[in-house]
N, C-alpha and C positions, 0 to 999 in steps of 0.2 A: 628621537625614535618614536614611531607610532606603536601604540599598544595594540597588538593583534586582537586582544579580547574586545576592544572597542569596535574594531572592524567586524568582528563576529556578531556583535549586537546590531550593527547596520545591516548585515546579511540577514539576520533573523527578522528584522523589521520589513525588509523587502519580501521575504518568504511569507510572513504571517499577515502582512497588510495593515498592521496597526501596532501601536505601542503596547496596549494591553495584551494582545495576542502574542507578541514577541516576548513580553515579560513572562507570560505563562509557559512558553516553550523553553525559555532559558532559566526558569525557576528563580526569577528576580521580581522585584516589585516594579510597577510602572514608573515610579519616581526614580528608581535606580537605572532603568533603561534610558529614561530621559536625561539623567545626569551623564551617563556614558556617552550618549550621542552629542550632548553639548560639549563634553570634553574632547571628543573626536573632532568636532567642528573647529574647536579652538586650536587643536594640534595641527589641523590642515590649513587653518586660516581661511575657511570658506563656510558659506551657509549650506547645510545639508537638508534642512526640512523647511517646508512652507506649511503653515497651519491653515487648514481649510475647515471651517466650522469646528466640529469636535474631533476631527481627524488631522492627519498630516500627509503631505505629499513630498516625494523625494525631488530635490533640485537636480538640474543637469550635472552639477558638480558631484552630487551624491552618486548618480549613476556612473560617472567616470571613476569615482573612488571604488565603487563596487566592481567594475571591470578589473581593476588592478587587484582588489582584494581576492576575487575568485582565482586569479592567476597565482597569487601568493599562497593561498591555502592549498591549491593543487600541488604546487611545488613542495610545500611542507609535507603533505601526505606522502608524496613520492620519496622525499628524503627520509621520513620516519620509517617507511617500509624498507628502504635500503639499509638503514642502520640496524633495524631489527633482524635482518638476515644473519647477523653475526652473533645473535643471542642463542642460548641453548634452546629456548622456546620462542621461535621467531613470530608465532602468531600472538603470543601473550594472551590477554583476556579478550575474547571476541564477543561483541554484543550484537545480537540479532533480533530483528523484530519482523512481524508480519501479521496480516489479517487472520482472523480466528481459524478458518479452515486450513489455511496455509501453515499455520503454526503446528496444527495437529498432524496434517498429512505430509508435509514437506520438511519443515525445519527440524522437528524432533527426530524423524528417521535419519536425516542427513547428518545431524550432529551425533547421533548415536553411532552411526557407522564410522565417523571420524574419530570418536573417542575410543572405539575398539582398537584403532591403529595407534592412537596417541592418548593413552589414559590420563596423562597430565594436562591435557587441553582444558583450558578454563573458558566457560561459556556462560553468558547471561542471555536468556530468552525473554521476549516481551511480546504480548499480544497488543496489536495496535492497528487501527484502520489506516488507510492510505494517507490522509492528510497528516495524521500524527506521525506516521513513519518518516515523512520528509522533515518534519520538525525535529524528530529525534536524531536523524542523520545530521542535520545542520547544527544542532546543539552538541554534537559528539557524544550523545547518550546511546547511539546505535552506530554500528559500522556497516551493516548490510541489512537491507529490507526487502521483503517479498511483498509486492504491491499489485493492485489492480488499478490502473490509471483511470482518472475521471476528468470531467471538464475543467476542474480547478487545479489539476496536477501541474507541476512544472513541465514545460515543453521538453521535447526530446533533446534539443540542443542547449538546454539550460547549462550554463558554464559551471554551476555548483555541483552537478550530479552526473554520474554515469548511469544510464539505464539500458538494460539489455533484455531481450526476450528470454523467458524461461520456458513457457509452453502455453498452448491455448487450452483453456479449461472448457470442455464440452458441456453444454446445457441439455438436460433431459426434462421431460414432463413426468411429474410424479402424481399418481392417482391412488385412491383407496384400492385395496386388494380385490374388492368385489365390484369395481367400476366396470362399465360396459366396454371400456377400452383396455382393461387390464390384461386380457389374454393375447393382445397383439405383440408381435416382435418389435414393431416400431410404429410410429404414427406421424402424420404430417400435422404441424402445429395448427393449421387451419381447421382441423377436425375437432379442436377444442374450443372453437369460437363461441359456442353456445353454453359452455360450462360456467359454473360459478368459480370465481378465482380468489385465491389467497395471494396477496402481494406483499412485497417488502414495504416497510414504512417509507414514505416519501423522503424522510430525512436521511435514509441510507441511500445516498444518491446513486452510487454505482449499481447496486442491485435493483433498485426501483427503475432506473433508466433502462437498464438492460432488459428487464422483463417487459416493460412497456414497448420498447423499440422492437423486441422480438415478436410480440403480438401484432404490432402495427405492420411490420414487414410481411407477416403472414396474412394480412388483409382484414384484421378486425381489431376492435377496441375491447379489451376484456371487461366483463361485468364483475367488478370487484366487490366482494362481500366482507372480506376480513383482511386485516393488516397484521403482519408479524415479521420480525426480523431474526430473532433468536431461532437457531435451527431446531432446538427441541420443541419450541412452540409451533414452528411451521410443520414439522413432521407429526406432531400431535393433532393439529387441525386436519391435515390430510388424512391421517389414519382414522379419525373420527368421522370422516365423510363430509367435512365442511367445504371442500373445494379442491381444486387442482393447483399445482405450483410448478414453476420452472426452477429446477434445482441444479446447481453446478455439480459436476461429477466429482469434484474434489471433496464434496461433503459426503460423508459416509452415512448410510442408512443402517441402523442396527438390524441384525438378522432376525430379531424377534418382532420387528415392526411389520404390521400388516399393510404394507405399501408396495406398489409396483413402480419401478423406474422404467420409463419407456424412452428409448432413443428416438430422436427426431429425424425424420426423413425429409427429402426435398430441400430446396434452397430458397432463401438463405436460412441457414441454421444459426441460432444465436450462440455465441461463444464469449468468454471473457478472457482477455489476454493478460497473462500473469508475467510480471517483469521482476528482474533483480535491480535494485538501486543501491548505489554507494556514493560516498563523496568522491568528487573528481580526484583522480590520482591514486585511489585505493585499490584499483582492480588487481594489480600484481600481488599485493599483500593478501588479498582474500580469494585468490584463484582456487585454492584447494577446497574452500567451502563452496564456492560457486560451482565447481565441478561436481561435488557431492550432491548438491541440489539438482543439478541437471540429471544426474544418474537416477535419483529418486523419482524425479518427474517423468523420465523416460520409461521407468519401470511401472508407471501408473500410480505413483504415490507410495 
């Protein structure tokens, strides 16, 4: 019999791209991950890894084993959900994760609404950026994630995950309250070409790429003076007059802040697509939570 936990380690290696990263995702040591992979290779009677420099590469046999592993885990998720239907609390403990603004504006309201109908519902919430969300799903530390995909995210047809659209988060221009554009009902992004810009840190790949591509599509390269990613820092810089910023509508601005949010007119307007992600086969089990998130998103958060 093959130990499914060893197959899970192989799946984590594929997801994370290396032994150390897989170990971090699974809360194991790199030596434990290597030991599990060696044991799996011995169980299967094939070589799974090729060492290249300081890293490893999956063999064709490993890729074939992964195809079967994805199918096995999908079937197990479906079986577990079917079995739980007969329990008094079919949802059990549900673990949800999402990027920071989604946690505040989507996950918390959706869970609160569900708990009003089912006070015994047990939920664990966790803030995590998109790459970590996929790691949490794969390691079974999360059951559902709210994500914004990026260039390194699993593809839409990845056999390990189900990904479905939740909504498109509109992007607005935010300026200080006394800015010369502040009195406008809307602006074309090209009108901010000569402004001083605050930008997300380049390490925050989704936000940084979104902001740059939005400006590029509007026909200019922004003159960046300051970098910030934390929303409190961003809003503080804008309020103090240090520059303008492209802010997702999911991010709330405190009523006391002396900042104007300006909808963008013209085309193309930058948006960020927000998705729901689960492990393959979980969709039916988590349908109630997914529906609650769609309702919150449709109501504007």
